[in-house]
N, C-alpha and C positions, 0 to 999 in steps of 0.2 A: 706408411703415410701416403695419402693420395694428394695430388696437386691439381689445380686448375691452371690453364695456360692462357696467355694473351699474346697475340702476334700483331705487331703494328708495322706499317711500312717504315723503313729507315728514311730519315730525312734526305732529300736530294739536294737541298741548298743549305748553305751555312746561314747562321744568324749573327747579325752584328752585335757587338758588345764593346764597352769601353776598354780600350787597350788591346783589342784583338784586330790585327790588320791583315794578316795573310789569309787566303781562302781555306787553307788546311785548318787553321785555328778557328775560323768561323764555323766550319763543318763540325769540328770537335765540340764547339760550344752548343750547336744545335742538338747533337747526340746527348751531351751532358744534361741539357734542359729536359729532354724527353725522359731520360733515365731517372732523373731526380723527381720529375712529376709522378711517374708511375711508382717509384720507390716510396713516395709519401703516401700512396694509396695502399701500400702493403705488398707490392709486386717486387719480386727478386729477379734481377737480370740474369738470364740463363746463357744466351748466345745470340750471335748474328748469323743469318743464313742467306745465301744467294740461291734462289730457286728459279727453275724455268717456268715461263708463262706463255701459253700459246694464245695468240691474238689473231683476229680476222684482219686480212688486208685485202681491200677491194671487195668484189662480189663473191668470188669463189675461192680466193686464196687465203692462206694463213701464214703467219710467221712466228717464230719463237723469239721471245725476249727474256731477259733475266731480271728478276726483282730482288732487291735486298730487303730483308725483314729483320726485326728485332724480336726475340722471344723472351717472354717474362713468365714467371710462375709464382704461385703462392699456395700455401696449404689450404685445403678446403675447410671452411668454417665448421661444418657439421660432421667432420671426420672424427670418428670415435678414437682413432689412434692418436690424434693431436691433443686429446683431452689429457691433461696432467693434473690429477687431483692434489689438493693441498692438505697436508695433515694439520689438524687443529690441536691445540693444547687442551688438555683436560681442564675443566673448570676447577678452581681452587675452592675447597670447602672451608667455610669460616668456622672457627672454633667457638663453641658456646661457652659462656662463663660457668664455672662450677656453681651448683646451688648453695645457698647460704645454709649453715647448719641450724640456725635458730628457727627457720621456717618449718612448719609441720608438713609432712607428706600428705598429699591429697590424692586419692585414687582417681585415675583417668576414667572418664565416662560419667562421673557424678556431676550433680548440679553445681557443687562447690568448685569443681575443677573447671567447669565452663565459665563460672563467674570470674575465677582467677585468671583465665586466659585473656579476658578482655581488659584487665586492669594491670597497669605496670606498677612496679614496686614503689615508684616515686610519687604516685598519685594516691590521695586518701580514698578509702572505700566508703561510698555513701550507703547508709542503711536504707533499705526500701521502706516505703510508707506502708504500714500494716493494712490500712483500709483499701489501698489500691491492689493488694494481692488477694483479697477475699472476693469471691464471686457473689454477686447478688442472686437472690432466688430466681429472678427473671432470666439471668444469664444461664443458670443451670438448666432451665427448661427449654431454652432455645428461642424464647419469644423476642429477645433483643434483636435477633436477625430480621424479624418481621416488622420491626418498628420503622417509622419514617426517620431518616437520618437528621432531619431538622427538628425533631422533638427532644433534643437535649442529650442524646447519646454522645458520650465523650470517646476520644481516642483511647484513653486508659482502659475503658470497659472492653473495647475490642482487643486491645493488646493482652489484657488479662485472660480473656476467653481463649485467645490463640495459644498463650503459654500453657494454660490448663489442658487444652486439647493435645498439645505436644507431650505433656507429662503423661497423660492417660495412654497415648499411643506407645510411649516408651515402656510403660509398665506392662502393657499387654503383650509385648514382644518377648 
């Protein structure tokens, strides 16, 4: 697992709070506030270090001072090793009810089977109108497609023509 690190300067002064009177307590309160703030952002406290720091003093001189820092870390968000996949349960298969014995078996792929798949057993089956299933002579020749839609062509005529076309395509296969 790889981490990213954050280094901040350690507080140099304490922070007042209710019930804290000694300077050591105020200093500890300041540390606590910083650690809790970064912990809320996902950073884990790692350690405190005192490191040397070279500063310029005057025009040509330099001096070494020491700085205290707090080191935090957290796992990288895009780290592949941090990815922990979760196993999902297999979906449950619903059991279908057994077919009733009194119903006759209908071969799949037939027109009767297609009609039965659209109707539930609790609904009555409506008989189709005989004149709506018969194609008119003009529908057989294809002249109805050339007619103006405003000249009285009904939706039933178009539906019947489409159904007949599907049947002829299925028979030719």
